[in-house]
C-alpha positions in Angstrom: -80.4 4.9 -117.3 -82.5 3.6 -120.1 -82.7 5.7 -123.2 -85.9 5.6 -125.3 -86.3 5.0 -129.0 -89.6 5.9 -130.6 -90.9 4.3 -133.8 -93.4 6.5 -135.5 -96.1 5.4 -137.8 -97.0 7.3 -140.9 -100.1 7.1 -143.0 -98.0 5.6 -145.8 -96.7 3.0 -143.4 -100.2 2.2 -142.3 -101.6 1.6 -145.8 -98.6 -0.1 -147.5 -96.5 -1.6 -144.8 -98.6 -2.4 -141.7 -101.6 -3.7 -143.6 -100.3 -5.1 -146.9 -103.5 -7.1 -147.5 -105.7 -4.0 -147.8 -105.9 -3.9 -151.6 -107.0 -0.8 -153.6 -110.8 -0.7 -153.3 -110.9 0.1 -157.0 -110.1 -3.5 -157.7 -113.6 -4.5 -156.7 -116.1 -4.4 -159.6 -119.5 -4.3 -157.8 -121.1 -3.6 -154.5 -122.1 -6.3 -152.1 -125.7 -6.3 -150.8 -125.1 -5.9 -147.1 -127.2 -6.2 -144.0 -126.6 -5.2 -140.4 -128.1 -7.2 -137.6 -127.7 -5.4 -134.3 -127.8 -1.7 -134.9 -126.4 -0.4 -131.6 -123.2 1.5 -130.9 -120.7 -1.0 -132.2 -122.8 -2.3 -135.0 -122.9 1.2 -136.4 -119.2 1.6 -136.0 -118.8 -1.4 -138.3 -121.4 -0.3 -140.8 -119.9 3.2 -141.2 -116.6 1.6 -142.2 -118.4 -0.7 -144.6 -120.2 2.3 -146.2 -116.9 4.3 -146.3 -115.2 1.4 -148.1 -117.6 1.9 -151.0 -118.3 -1.7 -151.7 -121.6 -2.2 -149.8 -125.2 -1.4 -150.7 -127.1 -1.5 -147.4 -130.2 -3.4 -148.2 -131.5 -4.3 -144.7 -131.1 -3.6 -141.0 -132.4 -5.7 -138.1 -132.8 -5.0 -134.4 -135.4 -6.0 -131.8 -135.3 -2.5 -130.5 -136.8 0.3 -132.6 -135.1 2.8 -130.3 -131.8 1.6 -131.9 -133.0 0.6 -135.3 -134.8 3.8 -136.3 -131.9 6.2 -135.6 -129.5 3.8 -137.2 -131.6 3.7 -140.4 -131.9 7.4 -140.4 -128.1 7.7 -140.3 -127.7 5.3 -143.2 -130.2 7.4 -145.2 -128.0 10.5 -144.6 -124.7 8.7 -145.4 -125.9 6.9 -148.6 -128.7 6.8 -151.2 -129.6 3.4 -149.8 -133.1 2.7 -148.3 -132.6 -0.4 -146.3 -135.6 -2.5 -145.3 -136.1 -2.8 -141.6 -136.7 -6.0 -139.7 -137.1 -7.2 -136.1 -136.5 -10.9 -136.9 -133.1 -11.8 -138.4 -134.5 -14.9 -140.0 -137.0 -12.9 -142.0 -134.3 -10.6 -143.2 -131.9 -13.3 -144.3 -134.6 -15.3 -146.1 -136.2 -12.4 -147.9 -133.2 -10.2 -148.7 -130.6 -12.9 -149.3 -127.7 -10.4 -148.5 -124.2 -11.2 -149.7 -122.7 -9.9 -146.5 -124.2 -9.9 -143.0 -122.7 -8.0 -140.1 -123.6 -9.6 -136.7 -123.3 -7.1 -133.9 -125.8 -8.3 -131.5 -125.2 -9.2 -127.8 -123.0 -12.2 -127.4 -125.7 -14.9 -126.9 -127.1 -14.2 -130.3 -123.9 -14.5 -132.4 -124.0 -18.3 -133.1 -127.6 -18.7 -134.4 -127.4 -15.6 -136.6 -124.0 -16.3 -138.1 -125.0 -19.9 -138.9 -128.3 -18.9 -140.5 -126.5 -16.3 -142.6 -123.8 -18.6 -144.0 -126.3 -21.4 -144.6 -128.1 -18.9 -146.8 -125.1 -17.9 -148.8 -123.8 -14.8 -147.0 -120.3 -14.0 -146.0 -120.3 -12.8 -142.3 -118.5 -10.2 -140.2 -119.3 -11.3 -136.6 -118.3 -9.5 -133.5 -116.2 -11.0 -130.7 -116.6 -13.1 -128.6 -118.1 -15.4 -131.3 -120.1 -17.4 -128.8 -121.4 -17.8 -125.3 -120.4 -21.4 -125.0 -117.6 -23.4 -126.6 -119.8 -25.9 -128.5 -121.6 -23.0 -130.2 -118.2 -22.0 -131.5 -117.5 -25.5 -132.8 -120.8 -25.4 -134.6 -120.0 -21.9 -136.1 -116.7 -23.1 -137.5 -118.3 -26.2 -139.0 -121.1 -24.1 -140.6 -118.7 -21.7 -142.2 -116.6 -24.5 -143.6 -119.6 -26.5 -144.8 -121.0 -23.4 -146.6 -117.6 -22.4 -147.9 -118.2 -18.8 -146.7 -115.8 -16.2 -145.5 -116.3 -15.3 -141.8 -114.3 -12.5 -140.3 -114.3 -12.0 -136.5 -114.1 -8.5 -135.1 -110.7 -8.9 -133.3 -109.4 -5.8 -135.0 -106.1 -5.7 -133.1 -104.9 -8.3 -135.7 -104.7 -5.5 -138.2 -103.6 -2.7 -135.9 -100.2 -1.4 -137.1 -98.6 -1.5 -133.6 -99.9 -4.9 -132.9 -98.5 -6.2 -136.2 -95.1 -4.7 -135.6 -95.1 -5.8 -132.0 -95.8 -9.4 -133.0 -92.9 -9.2 -135.5 -90.7 -7.9 -132.7 -91.7 -10.8 -130.4 -91.5 -13.5 -133.0 -88.1 -12.3 -134.1 -86.8 -13.3 -130.7 -85.7 -9.8 -129.7 -87.4 -10.2 -126.3 -85.6 -13.5 -125.8 -87.3 -16.7 -124.7 -90.6 -15.9 -123.1 -91.7 -17.9 -120.1 -94.7 -15.9 -118.9 -97.3 -13.6 -120.3 -99.6 -11.5 -118.1 -102.8 -10.2 -119.7 -104.9 -7.7 -117.8 -107.6 -5.1 -117.9 -108.1 -2.8 -114.9 -110.9 -0.3 -115.1 -112.4 1.8 -112.4 -115.8 1.8 -110.9 -117.3 1.2 -107.6 -120.0 -0.8 -105.7 -122.9 0.7 -107.7 -126.4 0.1 -106.6 -129.4 -2.1 -107.4 -131.8 -0.8 -110.0 -135.3 -2.2 -110.0 -136.8 -4.0 -113.0 -139.1 -1.8 -115.0 -141.6 -2.0 -117.9 -140.1 -2.9 -121.2 -139.6 0.3 -123.3 -142.0 0.8 -126.2 -140.5 -0.5 -129.4 -138.4 -3.2 -127.7 -139.3 -6.9 -128.2 -137.7 -8.1 -124.9 -138.6 -11.7 -125.3 -136.8 -11.8 -128.7 -133.8 -9.9 -127.1 -133.4 -12.7 -124.6 -133.9 -15.3 -127.4 -132.3 -18.6 -126.7 -130.9 -17.4 -123.3 -132.8 -17.4 -120.0 -135.6 -14.9 -119.8 -135.5 -12.3 -117.0 -137.6 -9.2 -116.5 -136.4 -6.1 -118.4 -133.9 -4.0 -116.5 -132.2 -0.9 -118.0 -128.8 -2.0 -116.6 -128.9 -4.9 -119.1 -129.9 -3.1 -122.3 -128.4 -1.3 -124.0 -124.7 -2.0 -123.5 -124.8 -3.4 -119.9 -125.4 -7.1 -120.9 -121.6 -7.9 -120.9 -121.6 -8.2 -117.1 -124.7 -10.5 -117.0 -123.7 -14.1 -117.3 -126.9 -15.3 -118.9 -126.0 -13.1 -122.0 -122.2 -12.8 -121.9 -119.1 -13.8 -119.9 -118.1 -10.8 -118.0 -114.9 -8.8 -118.4 -112.9 -12.0 -119.4 -115.4 -12.8 -122.2 -115.6 -9.2 -123.4 -112.1 -7.8 -123.0 -110.2 -11.0 -122.4 -110.7 -12.4 -125.9 -108.6 -9.4 -127.4 -105.7 -10.3 -125.2 -106.0 -14.1 -125.3 -106.0 -13.5 -129.1 -102.7 -11.7 -128.8 -101.2 -14.6 -126.9 -102.4 -17.1 -129.4 -101.1 -15.0 -132.3 -97.7 -15.0 -130.7 -97.4 -18.6 -129.7 -97.4 -21.7 -131.9 -99.5 -23.6 -129.3 -103.2 -23.9 -130.1 -104.5 -23.8 -126.5 -103.6 -24.1 -122.8 -103.4 -27.5 -121.2 -104.6 -26.6 -117.7 -106.8 -23.7 -116.6 -107.4 -22.5 -113.0 -109.6 -19.5 -112.3 -110.3 -17.6 -109.1 -112.8 -14.8 -108.8 -115.5 -13.2 -106.8 -117.7 -10.2 -106.4 -115.9 -8.4 -103.6 -117.0 -4.9 -104.4 -119.9 -4.7 -106.8 -123.4 -4.4 -105.2 -125.4 -3.7 -108.4 -127.5 -5.9 -110.6 -124.7 -7.5 -112.5 -123.5 -11.1 -111.6 -120.1 -11.3 -113.3 -117.0 -11.4 -111.1 -115.6 -7.9 -110.3 -112.2 -9.5 -109.5 -110.8 -12.4 -111.4 -107.4 -14.1 -111.9 -106.9 -17.0 -114.3 -103.8 -19.1 -114.8 -103.3 -20.8 -118.1 -100.6 -23.5 -118.3 -99.3 -24.0 -121.8 -96.6 -26.4 -122.8 -93.8 -23.8 -122.9 -95.0 -20.9 -120.8 -97.6 -19.7 -118.3 -100.2 -17.0 -119.1 -102.3 -15.2 -116.6 -105.4 -13.0 -116.9 -106.5 -10.5 -114.3 -109.1 -7.9 -114.0 -110.8 -5.7 -111.5 -113.8 -3.4 -111.9 -112.8 -0.8 -109.4 -109.7 1.0 -108.1 -108.6 3.0 -111.2 -105.4 4.7 -110.4 -102.3 6.4 -111.9 -99.8 4.3 -110.0 -99.6 1.5 -112.5 -97.7 2.0 -115.8 -100.5 0.4 -117.9 -104.1 -0.6 -117.1 -104.7 -2.8 -120.2 -102.7 -5.2 -122.4 -100.2 -8.0 -122.1 -96.7 -8.1 -120.6 -94.5 -10.7 -122.3 -91.6 -11.6 -119.9 -88.5 -12.7 -121.8 -84.9 -13.4 -121.1 -83.9 -10.2 -123.0 -86.5 -7.9 -121.4 -90.2 -7.2 -120.9 -92.5 -6.3 -123.7 -95.8 -4.5 -123.1 -98.4 -4.8 -125.9 -100.9 -2.1 -125.2 -103.9 -0.4 -126.8 -103.9 3.4 -126.9 -100.4 3.5 -125.7 -98.9 1.3 -128.4 -96.1 -1.1 -127.4 -92.9 -0.7 -125.4 -90.0 -3.0 -124.9 -87.9 -2.6 -121.7 -84.6 -4.4 -122.1 -83.1 -6.3 -119.2 -79.8 -4.5 -119.9 -80.2 -1.0 -118.6 -77.6 0.2 -121.0 -79.8 -0.6 -124.0 -82.5 1.6 -125.3 -86.2 1.3 -124.4 -88.0 0.9 -127.7 -91.5 2.2 -128.2 -94.1 2.4 -131.0 -97.1 4.6 -131.0 -100.5 3.3 -132.0 -102.4 4.2 -135.2 -106.1 4.1 -134.3 -109.1 5.7 -135.8 -110.4 8.5 -133.6 -113.9 7.2 -133.2 -113.7 4.7 -130.3 -110.0 3.9 -131.0 -110.3 0.9 -133.4 -109.0 -0.5 -136.6 -112.2 -1.7 -138.1 -111.4 0.0 -141.4 -108.4 -2.2 -142.0 -110.2 -5.3 -140.9 -113.1 -4.6 -143.2 -110.6 -4.1 -146.1 -109.2 -7.5 -145.4 -112.7 -9.0 -145.3 -113.4 -7.6 -148.7 -110.1 -8.8 -150.0 -110.8 -12.3 -148.6 -114.2 -12.5 -150.3 -112.8 -11.3 -153.6 -109.9 -13.7 -153.6 -111.6 -16.6 -151.9 -109.1 -17.0 -149.0 -109.3 -17.1 -145.3 -109.4 -13.7 -143.6 -106.8 -12.5 -141.0 -109.4 -13.0 -138.2 -111.0 -16.2 -139.6 -113.8 -17.8 -137.6 -111.5 -20.6 -136.4 -109.0 -18.1 -135.0 -111.9 -16.3 -133.3 -113.2 -19.6 -131.9 -109.8 -20.5 -130.4 -109.4 -17.1 -128.8 -113.0 -17.1 -127.5 -112.5 -20.6 -126.2 -109.6 -19.6 -124.0 -111.7 -16.9 -122.4 -114.7 -19.2 -122.0 -112.5 -21.9 -120.4 -111.4 -19.4 -117.8 -115.0 -18.6 -117.1 -115.9 -22.3 -117.0 -113.2 -22.9 -114.3 -114.5 -19.9 -112.4 -118.1 -21.3 -112.5 -116.9 -24.8 -111.4 -114.7 -23.5 -108.7 -111.8 -25.8 -109.7 -109.1 -26.4 -112.3 -109.8 -28.1 -115.6 -107.5 -29.9 -118.1 -108.2 -29.2 -121.8 -107.7 -31.4 -124.8 -107.4 -28.9 -127.7 -107.6 -31.5 -130.4 -110.8 -33.1 -129.1 -112.1 -29.8 -127.7 -113.1 -31.6 -124.5 -112.2 -31.3 -120.8 -110.2 -34.4 -119.8 -111.9 -36.9 -117.5 -114.5 -34.5 -116.2 -118.1 -35.2 -117.3 -119.5 -32.4 -115.1 -117.2 -29.8 -116.6 -118.0 -31.0 -120.1 -121.6 -30.3 -119.5 -120.7 -26.6 -119.3 -119.4 -26.6 -122.8 -123.0 -26.0 -123.9 -126.3 -25.0 -122.3 -130.0 -25.5 -122.8 -131.7 -23.1 -125.2 -135.0 -21.6 -124.3 -138.3 -22.1 -126.1 -138.3 -22.6 -129.9 -134.5 -22.1 -130.2 -132.3 -25.2 -131.0 -128.7 -25.4 -129.9 -126.5 -25.6 -133.0 -124.5 -28.7 -133.8 
């Protein structure tokens, strides 16, 4: 039988070993004027860590929904002596306040325009994942960051999670052997659900601005707040939301920049609610030296499967599971060898490592160097997820040229690398 070896993290290991780039905050001489755009649940998770780091003066907050903005501002008033100015239009905030740091934590379809506007006006940006709704937006975001010479950190915080770092060290050391296949997956429960009728827009919410460059549809409480991720006008379903974390783990491990061929199969077999993203999806990504798959379902939670989220790396020496709240585990092919396991070190509030990612962001700004989750890294990981969704929407396989960032010999597919913007909004180039 397998024996099991546990590798325990300590607080000392977290600070000095797992995250060597998190310098002492005392090294920073002044506070950065900081603005939060998108004051909902996750935006406030980020801002709390920025405040706790002691290097931000919160000068402004922006949200199209007063029902989010006002409670968020009240919390900042309790946590700090800051009195941030409140805005509903990000452009007005950026142009009037000229913040040194902008946090972008809006729904996905707003990330590109806000990030680009911020860097053009001199701000460093922490932008949530996925960075964009379409691939050409991501290309424009990378270009804008480089042209402005600004630091842009993407919120893929698993890049600084201690067990993810040590797990990558394990994989790259060759201890799992030669890896020929990776299986990424997220299986959460749920059920058919039911239709919810459209309703009047809540008082204090500018719904037209919330929709912004994306298609307009009547307000429905299943979209806002939080539900937008399963509406394809505003996000890219479970693959766009959760998939980027695990596509990023694959790209972190491999030296290959992108898959060569992508084939996606999905449908709505179960869900009967207002959402339109697939409730069941499988994607095959063919790389030069291995195959990766993605799978998700939005139903049938169970205790039968060993893990419901993460990546299995299948190697000649055994199988390695990179997880989330369960850390990582290596199961050697030789049953006489020990199973090796490492527990995670996560912050209790929503099980993240934003604190360490923010420390790296500050360090990158101070030392003028690319952050651990640089915008180009975030763009590549986002693109892998978006290519899976693009294949799903087309209903056929696509071949990807990673250098040209184009689909090979397929004009119809290349049209889906961008989309028309609504009204006054101009697609970034």
